[in-house]
RODRENRO-80547 format. One record per residue (C-alpha): residue in one letter; x, y negated, z. Coordinates in nm, 3 decimals, padded with zeros to 5 digits. Example, Ala and Ser with C-alpha at 12.3 -4.5 7.8 and 13.67 -1.06 7.14 Angstrom:
% RODRENRO-80547
residu: a&c1: 01.230&c2: 00.450&c3: 00.780
residu: s&c1: 01.367&c2: 00.106&c3: 00.714
//
This chain:
% RODRENRO-80547
residu: m&c1: 06.241&c2: -14.220&c3: 10.449
residu: k&c1: 06.540&c2: -14.354&c3: 10.648
residu: d&c1: 06.902&c2: -14.234&c3: 10.542
residu: l&c1: 07.061&c2: -13.944&c3: 10.718
residu: a&c1: 07.401&c2: -13.984&c3: 10.905
residu: p&c1: 07.667&c2: -13.779&c3: 10.784
residu: l&c1: 07.678&c2: -13.426&c3: 10.906
residu: p&c1: 07.831&c2: -13.302&c3: 11.217
residu: d&c1: 08.218&c2: -13.152&c3: 11.190
residu: y&c1: 08.137&c2: -12.883&c3: 11.254
residu: s&c1: 07.901&c2: -12.881&c3: 10.931
residu: r&c1: 08.118&c2: -13.045&c3: 10.693
residu: r&c1: 08.419&c2: -12.809&c3: 10.704
residu: h&c1: 08.176&c2: -12.578&c3: 10.522
residu: l&c1: 08.201&c2: -12.765&c3: 10.212
residu: n&c1: 08.626&c2: -12.624&c3: 10.202
residu: p&c1: 08.515&c2: -12.255&c3: 10.081
residu: d&c1: 08.862&c2: -12.170&c3: 10.254
residu: q&c1: 08.634&c2: -12.260&c3: 10.609
residu: a&c1: 08.325&c2: -12.107&c3: 10.457
residu: a&c1: 08.503&c2: -11.775&c3: 10.419
residu: a&c1: 08.655&c2: -11.739&c3: 10.746
residu: y&c1: 08.311&c2: -11.832&c3: 10.895
residu: r&c1: 08.205&c2: -11.453&c3: 10.779
residu: l&c1: 08.496&c2: -11.310&c3: 10.968
residu: k&c1: 08.427&c2: -11.537&c3: 11.314
residu: f&c1: 08.174&c2: -11.276&c3: 11.492
residu: r&c1: 08.435&c2: -10.981&c3: 11.432
residu: r&c1: 08.715&c2: -11.121&c3: 11.655
residu: g&c1: 08.764&c2: -10.982&c3: 11.955
residu: p&c1: 08.567&c2: -10.720&c3: 12.139
residu: i&c1: 08.320&c2: -10.924&c3: 12.302
residu: r&c1: 08.247&c2: -11.167&c3: 12.030
residu: r&c1: 08.169&c2: -10.827&c3: 11.875
residu: l&c1: 07.931&c2: -10.727&c3: 12.148
residu: s&c1: 07.727&c2: -11.081&c3: 12.110
residu: a&c1: 07.695&c2: -10.986&c3: 11.793
residu: r&c1: 07.496&c2: -10.648&c3: 11.827
residu: r&c1: 07.280&c2: -10.824&c3: 12.097
residu: e&c1: 07.254&c2: -11.126&c3: 11.899
residu: r&c1: 07.114&c2: -10.953&c3: 11.637
residu: l&c1: 06.863&c2: -10.701&c3: 11.865
residu: l&c1: 06.721&c2: -11.047&c3: 11.986
residu: v&c1: 06.732&c2: -11.164&c3: 11.596
residu: t&c1: 06.523&c2: -10.860&c3: 11.524
residu: r&c1: 06.315&c2: -10.882&c3: 11.789
residu: a&c1: 06.210&c2: -11.200&c3: 11.737
residu: l&c1: 06.164&c2: -11.131&c3: 11.369
residu: d&c1: 05.915&c2: -10.898&c3: 11.421
residu: a&c1: 05.740&c2: -11.027&c3: 11.696
residu: a&c1: 05.727&c2: -11.347&c3: 11.362
residu: l&c1: 05.592&c2: -11.143&c3: 11.146
residu: a&c1: 05.314&c2: -11.000&c3: 11.303
residu: r&c1: 05.157&c2: -11.268&c3: 11.292
residu: v&c1: 05.239&c2: -11.320&c3: 10.906
residu: p&c1: 04.934&c2: -11.196&c3: 10.677
residu: a&c1: 05.065&c2: -11.214&c3: 10.358
residu: a&c1: 05.110&c2: -10.845&c3: 10.207
residu: s&c1: 05.465&c2: -10.948&c3: 10.040
residu: p&c1: 05.616&c2: -11.209&c3: 10.276
residu: t&c1: 05.842&c2: -11.492&c3: 10.166
residu: l&c1: 06.125&c2: -11.551&c3: 10.413
residu: l&c1: 06.346&c2: -11.843&c3: 10.423
residu: d&c1: 06.734&c2: -11.805&c3: 10.594
residu: y&c1: 06.823&c2: -12.222&c3: 10.656
residu: p&c1: 07.138&c2: -12.217&c3: 10.678
residu: c&c1: 07.192&c2: -11.883&c3: 10.532
residu: g&c1: 07.582&c2: -11.973&c3: 10.633
residu: a&c1: 07.779&c2: -11.671&c3: 10.564
residu: g&c1: 07.462&c2: -11.455&c3: 10.501
residu: r&c1: 07.545&c2: -11.301&c3: 10.873
residu: f&c1: 07.153&c2: -11.206&c3: 10.880
residu: a&c1: 07.090&c2: -11.228&c3: 10.546
residu: p&c1: 07.027&c2: -10.845&c3: 10.479
residu: l&c1: 06.863&c2: -10.786&c3: 10.810
residu: f&c1: 06.632&c2: -11.083&c3: 10.674
residu: a&c1: 06.555&c2: -10.977&c3: 10.306
residu: g&c1: 06.541&c2: -10.673&c3: 10.403
residu: r&c1: 06.151&c2: -10.662&c3: 10.629
residu: v&c1: 06.035&c2: -10.896&c3: 10.310
residu: a&c1: 05.940&c2: -10.890&c3: 09.960
residu: h&c1: 06.153&c2: -11.243&c3: 09.887
residu: y&c1: 06.422&c2: -11.408&c3: 10.032
residu: v&c1: 06.535&c2: -11.771&c3: 09.997
residu: a&c1: 06.878&c2: -11.880&c3: 10.106
residu: g&c1: 06.974&c2: -12.242&c3: 10.170
residu: d&c1: 07.254&c2: -12.428&c3: 10.332
residu: h&c1: 07.443&c2: -12.737&c3: 10.209
residu: s&c1: 07.733&c2: -12.550&c3: 10.164
residu: p&c1: 07.725&c2: -12.407&c3: 09.798
residu: h&c1: 07.992&c2: -12.193&c3: 09.916
residu: m&c1: 07.818&c2: -12.040&c3: 10.245
residu: l&c1: 07.505&c2: -11.994&c3: 09.957
residu: a&c1: 07.741&c2: -11.780&c3: 09.742
residu: i&c1: 07.930&c2: -11.628&c3: 09.995
residu: a&c1: 07.534&c2: -11.479&c3: 10.145
residu: t&c1: 07.441&c2: -11.378&c3: 09.846
residu: q&c1: 07.772&c2: -11.126&c3: 09.782
residu: a&c1: 07.633&c2: -11.005&c3: 10.129
residu: l&c1: 07.338&c2: -10.963&c3: 09.998
residu: r&c1: 07.464&c2: -10.788&c3: 09.698
residu: e&c1: 07.659&c2: -10.572&c3: 09.940
residu: a&c1: 07.375&c2: -10.446&c3: 10.130
residu: g&c1: 07.209&c2: -10.335&c3: 09.813
residu: l&c1: 06.908&c2: -10.632&c3: 09.882
residu: a&c1: 07.039&c2: -10.886&c3: 09.559
residu: d&c1: 06.662&c2: -10.777&c3: 09.403
residu: r&c1: 06.559&c2: -10.932&c3: 09.724
residu: l&c1: 06.673&c2: -11.317&c3: 09.640
residu: v&c1: 06.395&c2: -11.524&c3: 09.510
residu: r&c1: 06.600&c2: -11.857&c3: 09.503
residu: t&c1: 06.885&c2: -12.034&c3: 09.632
residu: v&c1: 06.848&c2: -12.416&c3: 09.823
residu: e&c1: 07.123&c2: -12.596&c3: 09.838
residu: g&c1: 07.114&c2: -12.926&c3: 10.084
residu: d&c1: 07.094&c2: -13.090&c3: 10.422
residu: a&c1: 06.829&c2: -12.914&c3: 10.666
residu: r&c1: 06.737&c2: -13.245&c3: 10.788
residu: h&c1: 06.540&c2: -13.334&c3: 10.405
residu: m&c1: 06.554&c2: -12.970&c3: 10.249
residu: d&c1: 06.425&c2: -12.920&c3: 09.861
residu: l&c1: 06.125&c2: -12.711&c3: 09.902
residu: e&c1: 05.761&c2: -12.774&c3: 09.838
residu: d&c1: 05.563&c2: -12.812&c3: 10.142
residu: d&c1: 05.353&c2: -12.484&c3: 10.313
residu: a&c1: 05.645&c2: -12.324&c3: 10.047
residu: v&c1: 05.719&c2: -11.950&c3: 10.209
residu: d&c1: 05.484&c2: -11.767&c3: 10.500
residu: l&c1: 05.847&c2: -11.739&c3: 10.826
residu: v&c1: 06.131&c2: -11.953&c3: 10.858
residu: c&c1: 06.411&c2: -11.842&c3: 11.012
residu: c&c1: 06.703&c2: -12.077&c3: 11.180
residu: m&c1: 07.009&c2: -11.952&c3: 11.311
residu: r&c1: 07.303&c2: -12.147&c3: 11.494
residu: l&c1: 07.174&c2: -12.534&c3: 11.415
residu: l&c1: 06.995&c2: -12.790&c3: 11.635
residu: h&c1: 07.275&c2: -12.739&c3: 11.875
residu: h&c1: 07.545&c2: -12.930&c3: 11.667
residu: f&c1: 07.303&c2: -13.233&c3: 11.577
residu: p&c1: 07.349&c2: -13.404&c3: 11.939
residu: e&c1: 07.079&c2: -13.680&c3: 11.754
residu: r&c1: 06.687&c2: -13.561&c3: 11.887
residu: d&c1: 06.567&c2: -13.757&c3: 11.549
residu: d&c1: 06.805&c2: -13.541&c3: 11.339
residu: r&c1: 06.643&c2: -13.175&c3: 11.554
residu: l&c1: 06.327&c2: -13.284&c3: 11.497
residu: r&c1: 06.376&c2: -13.447&c3: 11.123
residu: i&c1: 06.472&c2: -13.019&c3: 11.133
residu: l&c1: 06.185&c2: -12.890&c3: 11.329
residu: s&c1: 05.978&c2: -13.076&c3: 11.063
residu: e&c1: 06.137&c2: -12.981&c3: 10.771
residu: l&c1: 06.112&c2: -12.625&c3: 10.864
residu: r&c1: 05.741&c2: -12.722&c3: 10.977
residu: r&c1: 05.652&c2: -12.808&c3: 10.633
residu: v&c1: 05.763&c2: -12.548&c3: 10.416
residu: s&c1: 05.584&c2: -12.247&c3: 10.642
residu: r&c1: 05.275&c2: -12.130&c3: 10.658
residu: g&c1: 05.330&c2: -11.954&c3: 10.959
residu: p&c1: 05.603&c2: -11.909&c3: 11.252
residu: a&c1: 05.987&c2: -11.963&c3: 11.303
residu: v&c1: 06.256&c2: -11.793&c3: 11.444
residu: t&c1: 06.523&c2: -12.034&c3: 11.576
residu: s&c1: 06.796&c2: -12.074&c3: 11.861
residu: f&c1: 06.892&c2: -12.311&c3: 12.114
residu: l&c1: 07.198&c2: -12.310&c3: 12.351
residu: d&c1: 07.072&c2: -12.322&c3: 12.713
residu: a&c1: 07.150&c2: -12.568&c3: 12.939
residu: a&c1: 07.050&c2: -12.380&c3: 13.225
residu: s&c1: 07.299&c2: -12.050&c3: 13.133
residu: f&c1: 07.591&c2: -11.971&c3: 13.372
residu: k&c1: 07.821&c2: -11.996&c3: 13.043
residu: q&c1: 07.676&c2: -12.343&c3: 12.941
residu: r&c1: 07.668&c2: -12.472&c3: 13.299
residu: r&c1: 08.035&c2: -12.340&c3: 13.361
residu: h&c1: 08.128&c2: -12.547&c3: 13.023
residu: v&c1: 08.017&c2: -12.866&c3: 13.119
residu: a&c1: 08.165&c2: -12.855&c3: 13.438
residu: k&c1: 08.499&c2: -12.751&c3: 13.297
residu: l&c1: 08.515&c2: -13.098&c3: 13.072
residu: r&c1: 08.367&c2: -13.335&c3: 13.294
residu: r&c1: 08.712&c2: -13.248&c3: 13.503
residu: r&c1: 08.902&c2: -13.299&c3: 13.231
residu: g&c1: 08.700&c2: -13.665&c3: 13.166
residu: k&c1: 08.513&c2: -13.523&c3: 12.888
residu: a&c1: 08.210&c2: -13.445&c3: 12.705
residu: s&c1: 08.040&c2: -13.143&c3: 12.520
residu: r&c1: 08.000&c2: -13.201&c3: 12.210
residu: r&c1: 07.729&c2: -12.852&c3: 12.212
residu: v&c1: 07.368&c2: -12.961&c3: 12.259
residu: l&c1: 07.266&c2: -12.791&c3: 12.537
residu: l&c1: 06.889&c2: -12.818&c3: 12.571
residu: t&c1: 06.685&c2: -12.638&c3: 12.922
residu: p&c1: 06.413&c2: -12.398&c3: 12.761
residu: d&c1: 06.127&c2: -12.671&c3: 12.862
residu: e&c1: 06.323&c2: -12.925&c3: 12.670
residu: f&c1: 06.363&c2: -12.739&c3: 12.361
residu: a&c1: 05.983&c2: -12.621&c3: 12.409
residu: a&c1: 05.870&c2: -13.065&c3: 12.396
residu: e&c1: 06.044&c2: -13.039&c3: 12.085
residu: a&c1: 05.919&c2: -12.791&c3: 11.914
residu: a&c1: 05.608&c2: -12.947&c3: 12.007
residu: a&c1: 05.687&c2: -13.279&c3: 11.913
residu: t&c1: 05.692&c2: -13.123&c3: 11.559
residu: g&c1: 05.374&c2: -12.934&c3: 11.543
residu: w&c1: 05.560&c2: -12.564&c3: 11.689
residu: r&c1: 05.476&c2: -12.371&c3: 11.971
residu: l&c1: 05.692&c2: -12.192&c3: 12.159
residu: v&c1: 05.646&c2: -11.821&c3: 12.231
residu: d&c1: 05.904&c2: -11.698&c3: 12.387
residu: s&c1: 06.295&c2: -11.733&c3: 12.382
residu: w&c1: 06.537&c2: -11.439&c3: 12.503
residu: a&c1: 06.891&c2: -11.505&c3: 12.649
residu: l&c1: 07.173&c2: -11.362&c3: 12.404
residu: s&c1: 07.424&c2: -11.376&c3: 12.760
residu: g&c1: 07.412&c2: -11.639&c3: 13.042
residu: l&c1: 07.820&c2: -11.580&c3: 13.105
residu: f&c1: 07.912&c2: -11.527&c3: 12.782
residu: s&c1: 07.679&c2: -11.666&c3: 12.547
residu: g&c1: 07.379&c2: -11.926&c3: 12.633
residu: q&c1: 07.278&c2: -11.912&c3: 12.300
residu: r&c1: 06.856&c2: -11.800&c3: 12.301
residu: v&c1: 06.652&c2: -11.675&c3: 12.056
residu: a&c1: 06.264&c2: -11.864&c3: 12.010
residu: l&c1: 05.988&c2: -11.765&c3: 11.833
residu: l&c1: 05.785&c2: -12.056&c3: 11.766
residu: e&c1: 05.427&c2: -12.017&c3: 11.552
residu: p&c1: 05.213&c2: -12.323&c3: 11.438
residu: s&c1: 05.031&c2: -12.566&c3: 11.701
residu: t&c1: 04.836&c2: -12.802&c3: 11.452
residu: d&c1: 04.839&c2: -12.902&c3: 11.107
residu: v&c1: 05.064&c2: -13.215&c3: 11.127
residu: r&c1: 05.414&c2: -13.197&c3: 10.940
residu: g&c1: 05.617&c2: -13.417&c3: 11.135
//
């Protein structure tokens, strides 16, 4: 396998324990961010319920990669029998584990996996479904995004819940225009739903549906994918 490029700066900062701890508070700052976080939770719940309806296992195992500071860990763990947390940062894994303890769901955690999402230390078909939130838009190289999607496809027997930044959303179009006036380029990866669907299809997924968080204030879309072939990327 070709050597992986360094992680994006945004990801590397969470190898610092203070930065990892600060991330836990990020979505609680300010009324708009809190409102956006509540809306995102509703959409993720909708997508997760749709994903679970496609899982035949009576006691499913869910992989949350990256788990981050555990913002969705109690939601995910509370709806499945077995929860696996993965992240490149050991500090994020520790914080997410603590979030499960606080929610009384520590018994659902069956495994933690530390490492790069582009090369997961997991077996083929290790889990019944996967969730990968707010990660793909941090990787500007298409090859890296395809690696992540391919790894999610490899380790999962079933569907995926993920997210991407919608290039057609008002906020992201305004963001790009503002940067252009300053002679700068966006560090965010912006994809239209069709472009995201094409990347998913290239790695053995089919885009079932996606839901906009807020065109005015976010541009994030929550997406539901299902396996389209038996090909592993």
